[in-house]
N, CA, C and O atoms as a GROMACS GRO file, in nm:
protein
  440
    1MET      N    1  -0.904  -0.349  -0.961
    1MET     CA    2  -0.815  -0.300  -1.066
    1MET      C    3  -0.893  -0.208  -1.157
    1MET      O    4  -1.012  -0.229  -1.181
    2SER      N    5  -0.826  -0.109  -1.206
    2SER     CA    6  -0.888  -0.020  -1.303
    2SER      C    7  -0.864  -0.079  -1.441
    2SER      O    8  -0.756  -0.068  -1.497
    3GLY      N    9  -0.968  -0.141  -1.494
    3GLY     CA   10  -0.958  -0.199  -1.627
    3GLY      C   11  -0.924  -0.095  -1.732
    3GLY      O   12  -0.859  -0.125  -1.832
    4ASN      N   13  -0.969   0.027  -1.708
    4ASN     CA   14  -0.941   0.135  -1.802
    4ASN      C   15  -0.791   0.158  -1.816
    4ASN      O   16  -0.742   0.185  -1.926
    5ASN      N   17  -0.717   0.146  -1.705
    5ASN     CA   18  -0.571   0.162  -1.711
    5ASN      C   19  -0.509   0.051  -1.794
    5ASN      O   20  -0.419   0.076  -1.875
    6LEU      N   21  -0.556  -0.071  -1.775
    6LEU     CA   22  -0.504  -0.183  -1.852
    6LEU      C   23  -0.529  -0.160  -2.000
    6LEU      O   24  -0.440  -0.183  -2.083
    7LYS      N   25  -0.648  -0.116  -2.034
    7LYS     CA   26  -0.683  -0.091  -2.174
    7LYS      C   27  -0.594   0.018  -2.234
    7LYS      O   28  -0.545   0.005  -2.346
    8LYS      N   29  -0.574   0.127  -2.158
    8LYS     CA   30  -0.488   0.236  -2.206
    8LYS      C   31  -0.346   0.187  -2.230
    8LYS      O   32  -0.285   0.218  -2.332
    9LEU      N   33  -0.293   0.112  -2.135
    9LEU     CA   34  -0.156   0.062  -2.148
    9LEU      C   35  -0.144  -0.035  -2.266
    9LEU      O   36  -0.045  -0.032  -2.340
   10ARG      N   37  -0.245  -0.120  -2.282
   10ARG     CA   38  -0.244  -0.215  -2.395
   10ARG      C   39  -0.246  -0.139  -2.527
   10ARG      O   40  -0.169  -0.168  -2.618
   11ASN      N   41  -0.336  -0.040  -2.537
   11ASN     CA   42  -0.346   0.038  -2.660
   11ASN      C   43  -0.218   0.117  -2.687
   11ASN      O   44  -0.176   0.132  -2.802
   12LYS      N   45  -0.157   0.168  -2.581
   12LYS     CA   46  -0.033   0.244  -2.595
   12LYS      C   47   0.078   0.159  -2.657
   12LYS      O   48   0.162   0.208  -2.732
   13LYS      N   49   0.076   0.030  -2.624
   13LYS     CA   50   0.175  -0.064  -2.680
   13LYS      C   51   0.132  -0.114  -2.817
   13LYS      O   52   0.207  -0.186  -2.883
   14GLY      N   53   0.011  -0.077  -2.860
   14GLY     CA   54  -0.038  -0.121  -2.990
   14GLY      C   55  -0.075  -0.267  -2.996
   14GLY      O   56  -0.062  -0.332  -3.100
   15LEU      N   57  -0.121  -0.320  -2.884
   15LEU     CA   58  -0.157  -0.462  -2.877
   15LEU      C   59  -0.308  -0.481  -2.878
   15LEU      O   60  -0.383  -0.397  -2.829
   16THR      N   61  -0.350  -0.591  -2.935
   16THR     CA   62  -0.491  -0.629  -2.927
   16THR      C   63  -0.511  -0.707  -2.798
   16THR      O   64  -0.414  -0.746  -2.733
   17GLN      N   65  -0.636  -0.728  -2.761
   17GLN     CA   66  -0.665  -0.810  -2.643
   17GLN      C   67  -0.611  -0.951  -2.664
   17GLN      O   68  -0.559  -1.012  -2.570
   18SER      N   69  -0.623  -1.001  -2.785
   18SER     CA   70  -0.574  -1.136  -2.815
   18SER      C   71  -0.423  -1.145  -2.797
   18SER      O   72  -0.372  -1.242  -2.740
   19GLN      N   73  -0.350  -1.044  -2.846
   19GLN     CA   74  -0.205  -1.044  -2.835
   19GLN      C   75  -0.160  -1.037  -2.690
   19GLN      O   76  -0.069  -1.109  -2.648
   20LEU      N   77  -0.223  -0.949  -2.614
   20LEU     CA   78  -0.188  -0.938  -2.472
   20LEU      C   79  -0.220  -1.068  -2.399
   20LEU      O   80  -0.141  -1.116  -2.319
   21GLY      N   81  -0.337  -1.122  -2.428
   21GLY     CA   82  -0.376  -1.248  -2.367
   21GLY      C   83  -0.279  -1.360  -2.399
   21GLY      O   84  -0.243  -1.439  -2.312
   22GLU      N   85  -0.236  -1.366  -2.524
   22GLU     CA   86  -0.143  -1.470  -2.566
   22GLU      C   87  -0.011  -1.458  -2.489
   22GLU      O   88   0.046  -1.558  -2.447
   23TYR      N   89   0.037  -1.336  -2.471
   23TYR     CA   90   0.162  -1.314  -2.399
   23TYR      C   91   0.154  -1.368  -2.256
   23TYR      O   92   0.251  -1.425  -2.205
   24PHE      N   93   0.038  -1.350  -2.192
   24PHE     CA   94   0.022  -1.393  -2.053
   24PHE      C   95  -0.048  -1.528  -2.039
   24PHE      O   96  -0.079  -1.570  -1.928
   25GLY      N   97  -0.073  -1.594  -2.150
   25GLY     CA   98  -0.139  -1.724  -2.145
   25GLY      C   99  -0.285  -1.714  -2.108
   25GLY      O  100  -0.340  -1.802  -2.042
   26LEU      N  101  -0.349  -1.605  -2.151
   26LEU     CA  102  -0.490  -1.581  -2.121
   26LEU      C  103  -0.568  -1.567  -2.251
   26LEU      O  104  -0.512  -1.541  -2.357
   27SER      N  105  -0.698  -1.584  -2.240
   27SER     CA  106  -0.783  -1.566  -2.357
   27SER      C  107  -0.814  -1.418  -2.379
   27SER      O  108  -0.799  -1.336  -2.289
   28LYS      N  109  -0.859  -1.388  -2.499
   28LYS     CA  110  -0.904  -1.252  -2.531
   28LYS      C  111  -1.019  -1.215  -2.438
   28LYS      O  112  -1.030  -1.101  -2.394
   29THR      N  113  -1.105  -1.312  -2.410
   29THR     CA  114  -1.220  -1.289  -2.322
   29THR      C  115  -1.175  -1.249  -2.182
   29THR      O  116  -1.234  -1.159  -2.121
   30ALA      N  117  -1.072  -1.316  -2.131
   30ALA     CA  118  -1.022  -1.283  -1.997
   30ALA      C  119  -0.972  -1.139  -1.993
   30ALA      O  120  -1.001  -1.065  -1.899
   31ILE      N  121  -0.897  -1.098  -2.096
   31ILE     CA  122  -0.846  -0.960  -2.102
   31ILE      C  123  -0.963  -0.863  -2.107
   31ILE      O  124  -0.961  -0.760  -2.040
   32SER      N  125  -1.063  -0.895  -2.185
   32SER     CA  126  -1.182  -0.810  -2.196
   32SER      C  127  -1.252  -0.797  -2.061
   32SER      O  128  -1.295  -0.688  -2.023
   33LEU      N  129  -1.263  -0.907  -1.989
   33LEU     CA  130  -1.327  -0.904  -1.856
   33LEU      C  131  -1.248  -0.816  -1.759
   33LEU      O  132  -1.306  -0.742  -1.681
   34TYR      N  133  -1.114  -0.824  -1.764
   34TYR     CA  134  -1.031  -0.739  -1.679
   34TYR      C  135  -1.051  -0.592  -1.716
   34TYR      O  136  -1.068  -0.507  -1.628
   35GLU      N  137  -1.048  -0.564  -1.846
   35GLU     CA  138  -1.059  -0.425  -1.892
   35GLU      C  139  -1.194  -0.363  -1.861
   35GLU      O  140  -1.205  -0.241  -1.846
   36ASN      N  141  -1.296  -0.446  -1.852
   36ASN     CA  142  -1.430  -0.397  -1.822
   36ASN      C  143  -1.469  -0.414  -1.676
   36ASN      O  144  -1.586  -0.401  -1.639
   37ASN      N  145  -1.369  -0.444  -1.593
   37ASN     CA  146  -1.390  -0.460  -1.448
   37ASN      C  147  -1.496  -0.563  -1.415
   37ASN      O  148  -1.572  -0.547  -1.319
   38LYS      N  149  -1.501  -0.668  -1.494
   38LYS     CA  150  -1.598  -0.776  -1.471
   38LYS      C  151  -1.534  -0.894  -1.398
   38LYS      O  152  -1.602  -0.985  -1.353
   39ARG      N  153  -1.401  -0.891  -1.388
   39ARG     CA  154  -1.329  -1.000  -1.322
   39ARG      C  155  -1.211  -0.942  -1.246
   39ARG      O  156  -1.141  -0.853  -1.295
   40GLY      N  157  -1.190  -0.993  -1.126
   40GLY     CA  158  -1.073  -0.953  -1.049
   40GLY      C  159  -0.948  -1.018  -1.106
   40GLY      O  160  -0.956  -1.117  -1.179
   41ILE      N  161  -0.835  -0.961  -1.073
   41ILE     CA  162  -0.709  -1.010  -1.128
   41ILE      C  163  -0.617  -1.058  -1.016
   41ILE      O  164  -0.606  -0.994  -0.912
   42ASP      N  165  -0.553  -1.170  -1.039
   42ASP     CA  166  -0.460  -1.230  -0.943
   42ASP      C  167  -0.341  -1.137  -0.918
   42ASP      O  168  -0.292  -1.072  -1.011
   43SER      N  169  -0.296  -1.131  -0.794
   43SER     CA  170  -0.186  -1.040  -0.759
   43SER      C  171  -0.057  -1.070  -0.835
   43SER      O  172   0.017  -0.979  -0.869
   44ASN      N  173  -0.031  -1.198  -0.862
   44ASN     CA  174   0.089  -1.232  -0.940
   44ASN      C  175   0.079  -1.180  -1.082
   44ASN      O  176   0.178  -1.136  -1.140
   45LEU      N  177  -0.041  -1.186  -1.138
   45LEU     CA  178  -0.062  -1.134  -1.273
   45LEU      C  179  -0.049  -0.982  -1.275
   45LEU      O  180   0.004  -0.926  -1.371
   46VAL      N  181  -0.096  -0.916  -1.170
   46VAL     CA  182  -0.081  -0.770  -1.160
   46VAL      C  183   0.067  -0.735  -1.164
   46VAL      O  184   0.107  -0.644  -1.237
   47LYS      N  185   0.148  -0.807  -1.087
   47LYS     CA  186   0.292  -0.780  -1.084
   47LYS      C  187   0.354  -0.802  -1.222
   47LYS      O  188   0.433  -0.720  -1.270
   48SER      N  189   0.318  -0.913  -1.286
   48SER     CA  190   0.373  -0.943  -1.418
   48SER      C  191   0.332  -0.839  -1.521
   48SER      O  192   0.414  -0.797  -1.603
   49MET      N  193   0.206  -0.798  -1.517
   49MET     CA  194   0.159  -0.698  -1.612
   49MET      C  195   0.225  -0.562  -1.588
   49MET      O  196   0.259  -0.491  -1.682
   50ALA      N  197   0.243  -0.527  -1.462
   50ALA     CA  198   0.309  -0.400  -1.430
   50ALA      C  199   0.451  -0.400  -1.485
   50ALA      O  200   0.496  -0.301  -1.541
   51GLU      N  201   0.522  -0.511  -1.469
   51GLU     CA  202   0.657  -0.522  -1.524
   51GLU      C  203   0.654  -0.514  -1.676
   51GLU      O  204   0.736  -0.445  -1.737
   52PHE      N  205   0.558  -0.583  -1.737
   52PHE     CA  206   0.546  -0.583  -1.883
   52PHE      C  207   0.524  -0.442  -1.937
   52PHE      O  208   0.585  -0.403  -2.036
   53PHE      N  209   0.438  -0.365  -1.870
   53PHE     CA  210   0.407  -0.230  -1.915
   53PHE      C  211   0.504  -0.125  -1.859
   53PHE      O  212   0.494  -0.006  -1.891
   54ASN      N  213   0.596  -0.170  -1.774
   54ASN     CA  214   0.694  -0.081  -1.712
   54ASN      C  215   0.627   0.031  -1.631
   54ASN      O  216   0.662   0.149  -1.643
   55VAL      N  217   0.532  -0.010  -1.549
   55VAL     CA  218   0.463   0.082  -1.458
   55VAL      C  219   0.461   0.017  -1.320
   55VAL      O  220   0.492  -0.101  -1.306
   56THR      N  221   0.424   0.094  -1.219
   56THR     CA  222   0.410   0.037  -1.085
   56THR      C  223   0.277  -0.037  -1.078
   56THR      O  224   0.187  -0.014  -1.158
   57THR      N  225   0.266  -0.126  -0.981
   57THR     CA  226   0.138  -0.195  -0.962
   57THR      C  227   0.029  -0.095  -0.924
   57THR      O  228  -0.086  -0.112  -0.962
   58ASP      N  229   0.066   0.009  -0.849
   58ASP     CA  230  -0.032   0.112  -0.814
   58ASP      C  231  -0.086   0.182  -0.938
   58ASP      O  232  -0.206   0.208  -0.948
   59GLU      N  233   0.004   0.213  -1.032
   59GLU     CA  234  -0.041   0.276  -1.157
   59GLU      C  235  -0.134   0.184  -1.233
   59GLU      O  236  -0.238   0.227  -1.284
   60LEU      N  237  -0.098   0.057  -1.242
   60LEU     CA  238  -0.181  -0.039  -1.313
   60LEU      C  239  -0.317  -0.053  -1.247
   60LEU      O  240  -0.419  -0.062  -1.315
   61LEU      N  241  -0.318  -0.054  -1.114
   61LEU     CA  242  -0.442  -0.071  -1.040
   61LEU      C  243  -0.525   0.057  -1.030
   61LEU      O  244  -0.639   0.054  -0.986
   62GLY      N  245  -0.466   0.168  -1.072
   62GLY     CA  246  -0.541   0.293  -1.070
   62GLY      C  247  -0.544   0.361  -0.935
   62GLY      O  248  -0.636   0.438  -0.907
   63VAL      N  249  -0.444   0.334  -0.852
   63VAL     CA  250  -0.436   0.402  -0.722
   63VAL      C  251  -0.393   0.545  -0.748
   63VAL      O  252  -0.286   0.568  -0.806
   64PRO      N  253  -0.473   0.643  -0.706
   64PRO     CA  254  -0.436   0.783  -0.731
   64PRO      C  255  -0.303   0.817  -0.666
   64PRO      O  256  -0.274   0.772  -0.555
   65PRO      N  257  -0.221   0.897  -0.733
   65PRO     CA  258  -0.089   0.932  -0.678
   65PRO      C  259  -0.097   0.993  -0.539
   65PRO      O  260  -0.005   0.973  -0.459
   66ASP      N  261  -0.203   1.067  -0.507
   66ASP     CA  262  -0.215   1.126  -0.374
   66ASP      C  263  -0.220   1.020  -0.266
   66ASP      O  264  -0.182   1.047  -0.152
   67ASN      N  265  -0.267   0.900  -0.300
   67ASN     CA  266  -0.278   0.794  -0.201
   67ASN      C  267  -0.147   0.719  -0.180
   67ASN      O  268  -0.136   0.641  -0.086
   68ILE      N  269  -0.049   0.742  -0.266
   68ILE     CA  270   0.075   0.667  -0.251
   68ILE      C  271   0.193   0.755  -0.212
   68ILE      O  272   0.303   0.705  -0.191
   69LYS      N  273   0.171   0.884  -0.202
   69LYS     CA  274   0.278   0.973  -0.161
   69LYS      C  275   0.283   0.981  -0.009
   69LYS      O  276   0.180   0.985   0.059
   70LEU      N  277   0.402   0.982   0.041
   70LEU     CA  278   0.421   1.004   0.184
   70LEU      C  279   0.479   1.143   0.199
   70LEU      O  280   0.589   1.171   0.153
   71GLU      N  281   0.404   1.228   0.263
   71GLU     CA  282   0.449   1.365   0.279
   71GLU      C  283   0.467   1.396   0.427
   71GLU      O  284   0.388   1.353   0.511
   72VAL      N  285   0.569   1.470   0.456
   72VAL     CA  286   0.591   1.517   0.592
   72VAL      C  287   0.555   1.664   0.592
   72VAL      O  288   0.623   1.747   0.531
   73ASN      N  289   0.447   1.695   0.659
   73ASN     CA  290   0.397   1.833   0.660
   73ASN      C  291   0.462   1.919   0.767
   73ASN      O  292   0.463   2.041   0.758
   74GLU      N  293   0.515   1.854   0.869
   74GLU     CA  294   0.579   1.928   0.977
   74GLU      C  295   0.718   1.871   1.000
   74GLU      O  296   0.737   1.750   0.991
   75PRO      N  297   0.814   1.957   1.030
   75PRO     CA  298   0.947   1.904   1.060
   75PRO      C  299   0.944   1.825   1.190
   75PRO      O  300   0.861   1.850   1.278
   76ALA      N  301   1.034   1.728   1.201
   76ALA     CA  302   1.041   1.648   1.323
   76ALA      C  303   1.079   1.738   1.440
   76ALA      O  304   1.160   1.830   1.427
   77GLN      N  305   1.018   1.709   1.553
   77GLN     CA  306   1.048   1.789   1.671
   77GLN      C  307   1.178   1.739   1.733
   77GLN      O  308   1.200   1.619   1.744
   78ILE      N  309   1.261   1.830   1.772
   78ILE     CA  310   1.388   1.796   1.836
   78ILE      C  311   1.373   1.820   1.985
   78ILE      O  312   1.330   1.927   2.029
   79TYR      N  313   1.409   1.717   2.063
   79TYR     CA  314   1.396   1.725   2.208
   79TYR      C  315   1.533   1.739   2.272
   79TYR      O  316   1.631   1.680   2.227
   80SER      N  317   1.538   1.816   2.378
   80SER     CA  318   1.661   1.826   2.456
   80SER      C  319   1.663   1.710   2.555
   80SER      O  320   1.561   1.644   2.576
   81VAL      N  321   1.778   1.687   2.616
   81VAL     CA  322   1.790   1.581   2.716
   81VAL      C  323   1.694   1.607   2.831
   81VAL      O  324   1.633   1.513   2.882
   82SER      N  325   1.680   1.731   2.873
   82SER     CA  326   1.588   1.761   2.984
   82SER      C  327   1.443   1.734   2.943
   82SER      O  328   1.362   1.692   3.026
   83ASP      N  329   1.409   1.759   2.815
   83ASP     CA  330   1.274   1.728   2.767
   83ASP      C  331   1.248   1.578   2.774
   83ASP      O  332   1.142   1.534   2.818
   84VAL      N  333   1.347   1.499   2.731
   84VAL     CA  334   1.334   1.354   2.733
   84VAL      C  335   1.323   1.304   2.877
   84VAL      O  336   1.242   1.217   2.906
   85ASP      N  337   1.404   1.359   2.966
   85ASP     CA  338   1.396   1.322   3.108
   85ASP      C  339   1.256   1.350   3.163
   85ASP      O  340   1.201   1.268   3.237
   86LYS      N  341   1.200   1.463   3.128
   86LYS     CA  342   1.065   1.501   3.175
   86LYS      C  343   0.961   1.404   3.119
   86LYS      O  344   0.871   1.360   3.191
   87ILE      N  345   0.972   1.370   2.990
   87ILE     CA  346   0.879   1.277   2.927
   87ILE      C  347   0.887   1.140   2.995
   87ILE      O  348   0.785   1.078   3.023
   88LEU      N  349   1.009   1.094   3.022
   88LEU     CA  350   1.027   0.965   3.090
   88LEU      C  351   0.969   0.968   3.231
   88LEU      O  352   0.903   0.872   3.272
   89GLU      N  353   0.991   1.074   3.304
   89GLU     CA  354   0.937   1.087   3.439
   89GLU      C  355   0.785   1.088   3.436
   89GLU      O  356   0.720   1.023   3.517
   90ASP      N  357   0.727   1.163   3.342
   90ASP     CA  358   0.581   1.167   3.328
   90ASP      C  359   0.526   1.028   3.296
   90ASP      O  360   0.421   0.988   3.346
   91THR      N  361   0.599   0.954   3.212
   91THR     CA  362   0.557   0.819   3.176
   91THR      C  363   0.563   0.726   3.296
   91THR      O  364   0.472   0.647   3.320
   92ARG      N  365   0.672   0.736   3.374
   92ARG     CA  366   0.684   0.655   3.497
   92ARG      C  367   0.569   0.682   3.593
   92ARG      O  368   0.510   0.590   3.649
   93MET      N  369   0.538   0.810   3.610
   93MET     CA  370   0.428   0.849   3.701
   93MET      C  371   0.294   0.795   3.650
   93MET      O  372   0.213   0.748   3.729
   94ALA      N  373   0.273   0.803   3.520
   94ALA     CA  374   0.147   0.753   3.462
   94ALA      C  375   0.137   0.602   3.480
   94ALA      O  376   0.028   0.550   3.508
   95LEU      N  377   0.248   0.531   3.464
   95LEU     CA  378   0.248   0.386   3.484
   95LEU      C  379   0.220   0.350   3.630
   95LEU      O  380   0.143   0.259   3.658
   96LYS      N  381   0.283   0.421   3.723
   96LYS     CA  382   0.258   0.397   3.866
   96LYS      C  383   0.111   0.421   3.899
   96LYS      O  384   0.050   0.345   3.974
   97GLN      N  385   0.054   0.526   3.843
   97GLN     CA  386  -0.088   0.557   3.866
   97GLN      C  387  -0.176   0.446   3.809
   97GLN      O  388  -0.273   0.405   3.872
   98ALA      N  389  -0.141   0.397   3.689
   98ALA     CA  390  -0.220   0.291   3.626
   98ALA      C  391  -0.212   0.163   3.709
   98ALA      O  392  -0.312   0.092   3.722
   99ILE      N  393  -0.094   0.134   3.765
   99ILE     CA  394  -0.080   0.017   3.852
   99ILE      C  395  -0.164   0.036   3.977
   99ILE      O  396  -0.235  -0.056   4.019
  100GLY      N  397  -0.156   0.154   4.036
  100GLY     CA  398  -0.235   0.184   4.156
  100GLY      C  399  -0.385   0.175   4.132
  100GLY      O  400  -0.460   0.134   4.220
  101ASP      N  401  -0.428   0.212   4.013
  101ASP     CA  402  -0.570   0.206   3.979
  101ASP      C  403  -0.613   0.066   3.935
  101ASP      O  404  -0.731   0.043   3.908
  102GLY      N  405  -0.518  -0.027   3.928
  102GLY     CA  406  -0.550  -0.164   3.887
  102GLY      C  407  -0.570  -0.180   3.737
  102GLY      O  408  -0.622  -0.282   3.692
  103LEU      N  409  -0.528  -0.081   3.660
  103LEU     CA  410  -0.545  -0.090   3.514
  103LEU      C  411  -0.441  -0.182   3.450
  103LEU      O  412  -0.467  -0.243   3.347
  104ILE      N  413  -0.324  -0.190   3.513
  104ILE     CA  414  -0.220  -0.282   3.468
  104ILE      C  415  -0.159  -0.348   3.590
  104ILE      O  416  -0.171  -0.296   3.701
  105THR      N  417  -0.093  -0.462   3.569
  105THR     CA  418  -0.030  -0.532   3.681
  105THR      C  419   0.121  -0.520   3.669
  105THR      O  420   0.176  -0.503   3.560
  106GLU      N  421   0.185  -0.529   3.782
  106GLU     CA  422   0.330  -0.516   3.788
  106GLU      C  423   0.390  -0.656   3.791
  106GLU      O  424   0.408  -0.715   3.897
  107GLU      N  425   0.419  -0.710   3.671
  107GLU     CA  426   0.478  -0.843   3.660
  107GLU      C  427   0.612  -0.832   3.593
  107GLU      O  428   0.631  -0.752   3.501
  108LYS      N  429   0.704  -0.911   3.639
  108LYS     CA  430   0.838  -0.913   3.580
  108LYS      C  431   0.839  -1.014   3.466
  108LYS      O  432   0.778  -1.121   3.475
  109ALA      N  433   0.909  -0.979   3.358
  109ALA     CA  434   0.924  -1.072   3.246
  109ALA      C  435   1.021  -1.182   3.286
  109ALA      O  436   1.116  -1.157   3.361
  110ALA      N  437   0.997  -1.303   3.237
  110ALA     CA  438   1.083  -1.417   3.272
  110ALA      C  439   1.213  -1.413   3.196
  110ALA      O  440   1.297  -1.501   3.213
   0.00000   0.00000   0.00000
């Protein structure tokens, strides 16, 4: 966890370490240890704190936004029926070859 994020969020709300600790049933020392990255934080507490500060758990933990974005850089490829037929035939041939080479066995599922 990025203790610095916790400290910023706490300060933004105008809370002391003691006040934040009291809200979560923790000591001022525990909050200080979290803020200084001296102690790990329980996942349930991360969720509760994220809700309290109205941020995502990733924001609280300091996960950079680039690591949480899912981007599609290329449009999905559209295949024609003949393309799919060719892919299936190539796959069948590769499987037959693998069976012939002893790489896989031809067993029927029960």
